[in-house]
C-alpha positions as CSV (number, residue, x, y, z in Angstrom):
1,X,82.3,22.6,10.2
2,X,83.4,20.6,13.4
3,X,86.7,22.0,16.5
4,X,89.4,20.1,15.7
5,X,91.6,18.2,17.6
6,X,95.1,19.1,18.8
7,X,97.1,16.6,20.5
8,X,100.7,15.7,20.7
9,X,102.4,12.6,20.3
10,X,105.9,11.3,21.3
11,X,107.6,9.1,18.5
12,X,109.1,6.3,20.3
13,X,112.7,4.3,19.1
14,X,110.7,2.4,16.3
15,X,108.7,4.9,14.8
16,X,105.7,4.0,16.8
17,X,103.2,6.5,18.5
18,X,100.3,6.1,20.5
19,X,97.4,8.4,19.1
20,X,95.5,10.0,21.8
21,X,92.3,8.5,22.5
22,X,90.1,11.5,21.6
23,X,91.5,11.0,18.0
24,X,91.1,7.2,18.1
25,X,87.6,7.6,18.9
26,X,86.9,10.6,16.0
27,X,88.2,7.9,13.5
28,X,85.9,5.6,14.9
29,X,89.6,3.1,15.3
30,X,89.8,0.4,17.7
31,X,92.7,-2.3,18.2
32,X,94.0,-4.3,15.0
33,X,92.3,-1.8,13.0
34,X,94.5,0.3,9.9
35,X,95.1,3.6,9.2
36,X,96.1,5.7,5.9
37,X,98.9,8.2,6.0
38,X,99.0,10.5,3.5
39,X,101.9,12.8,3.5
40,X,101.5,16.3,2.5
41,X,104.7,19.0,1.9
42,X,105.2,19.5,5.8
43,X,101.9,17.7,7.3
44,X,100.5,13.7,7.7
45,X,97.0,13.1,7.5
46,X,95.8,9.8,9.1
47,X,92.7,8.1,8.2
48,X,90.6,5.3,9.0
49,X,91.7,2.6,6.2
50,X,87.9,1.6,5.2
51,X,86.9,5.3,5.3
52,X,89.8,6.4,3.2
53,X,89.1,3.0,1.0
54,X,85.0,3.9,0.4
55,X,86.1,7.9,-0.6
56,X,88.7,6.5,-3.0
57,X,86.1,4.3,-4.4
58,X,83.2,6.8,-4.6
59,X,85.4,9.2,-6.3
60,X,86.5,6.6,-9.3
61,X,82.7,5.6,-9.7
62,X,81.2,9.1,-9.5
63,X,78.9,9.7,-13.0
64,X,79.3,6.0,-13.5
65,X,75.5,5.3,-12.9
66,X,74.9,8.5,-15.1
67,X,76.4,6.6,-17.8
68,X,75.0,3.0,-17.4
69,X,71.8,4.9,-17.1
70,X,70.8,4.6,-13.5
71,X,69.1,7.8,-13.0
72,X,66.4,6.9,-9.8
73,X,65.4,4.0,-7.2
74,X,63.6,2.2,-9.7
75,X,66.4,2.0,-12.2
76,X,68.9,0.0,-9.1
77,X,65.9,-2.3,-8.5
78,X,65.4,-3.0,-11.9
79,X,68.9,-3.4,-12.8
80,X,69.4,-5.7,-10.0
81,X,66.0,-7.8,-10.9
82,X,67.7,-8.4,-14.5
83,X,70.8,-9.4,-12.6
84,X,69.2,-12.0,-10.0
85,X,67.4,-13.3,-13.9
86,X,70.6,-14.2,-15.4
87,X,72.0,-15.7,-12.2
88,X,69.2,-17.9,-11.9
89,X,69.3,-19.0,-15.5
90,X,73.3,-19.7,-15.4
């Protein structure tokens, strides 16, 4: 487990804060990136929105491959071939 980064930020008049550089780096945030804020009781979790979206997608898709009969890389490749053949036949 990694060591947490603990830092402070001041809330400005319009509710804006500046994320400390170490935290921006850890979250791989650049100018213009979006963040997701999750409020749980008396704390806020801040996540890179792209990472949050991927985690939610993975959670939603959990078990779907098994339901579709996909159990190996070969099954995935066969499915891709079938879909490509179907698209080419349209």
